[in-house]
N, C-alpha and C positions, 0 to 999 in steps of 0.2 A: 644523351641517354635520357629517356623519360621514366618517370615513376610508374609503377604498375597501375593500370586503371582501377583494378579492384580495391586499391588502397586510397583512391582519390577522395572519397567522402571523408575518411579519417584525416587525411592530410589537409584538405580544405577546412575542416572544422578546427584543426590545430592551428593553422595559419590565421584564420579569422579570430580565434580566441587570443592568440599572441598579439595580434594587432590591437585588439580592444584592450587587453590588459596593459599593454605598453602605452596606450593612449596616443598612438602615432597615426597620422593621416596617410591615406594612399599617396597623396602628393609628396609628403615628406619622405615616405618610404621609396618612392620613385626617384627622388633627388639623391638619396643615399645609395641606392643600388644601381641606378642607370636603367632600370626596367621601366617601360612605359606604365604610367598610372592606370591606363585602361586594362593592361594585362594583369597588374596586381589585383585590381578589382575583380576581374574574371576569375583569377586563382582563388581569391578569398570567398567568393560567393558560389563557387562550384560551376560557373558558367562555361568552363572548359574542362575537358577530360584528361588533359596532360599538362604537366609542369616540368620543364627541363630541370635536371638535377643541379645544373650550374646556377639556375635562378633560385631554386630552393636554398642552395648554399648561400647565395648573396642575401636573400631575404632573412635567413637565420642570423647571419653575421650582423646585418643592419638592425635586427631586433634584439641583438645581444643574447641570443639563446643558442644552445647546441643544435646542430642539424637534426639530431635524433628527436628533439622536441617536436619537429615537424614531420619527420618520416616515420618515427617509431622504431627505427633501426638502432642497434647498438653502434657506438662509434669509439674510436680510440681517443686517448687524451689529446693527441696532436691535432685531431679534427675539431676539437671544441674551441670556441672563441677564447681569446686571451682574457685573463682575469681582469675584471674591471671594464671590459669592453661594453658590457651591457649598460653601463652608465655613461659611456663616452662614444657615441656613434661616430664622432669625428676621427677617433683613433682607429676604429674599424675601417673607415674610408682610407686613411693613410696606409694601414696595413694592406688593404686590398690593392692599392696602387703599388706598394712595395713588392708585392708578389708578382707583379707584371714586369718588374725591372730586372735588369742584369745585376749581378752582385756589385759591379763597379758603380752603377747608377744608384743602388741602395746606399752605398758608402758615401756617394756625393750628396744624397739627400740628408743623410745623417750629419755630415759635416756642415751643411747649410743650416740645419736645425740647431746644431751646437753653437754656431756663430750667432744666429738670430736670438737664441734663448740660452745664454751662457749660465744663468743662475739655475735654471731647471736641469741642466746637464752636469752641474757640479757634483763630484763624488761626495759621499757621506763624510769623508775626512777633510772636505774643504778644498781638495786639490782640483 
């Protein structure tokens, strides 16, 4: 599904502004999202008339901003990026990978992380 063309100038401006404000390069954004650098550049400069919603969502997640910051649409709390994700793009990448996994694979990933990083996964009570 594509964003309406009539909104592209606004979306393009919002995307460009977010990229500048976050101080992130097109290359780094491409690495975080899996979207080709050339496509991101076209989206941010308005050289294309359409941006797929899935890509807008990935860009917003990588930039650590709510999707509504790009689209101008209202969104529910469940659509917003996780708290703190704007400071930790690596967590956004892990969350994006987790969304593609079955519940069993997500549990496997969590168990691997708990084994690899036991101190970070220790409960507040020390257990």
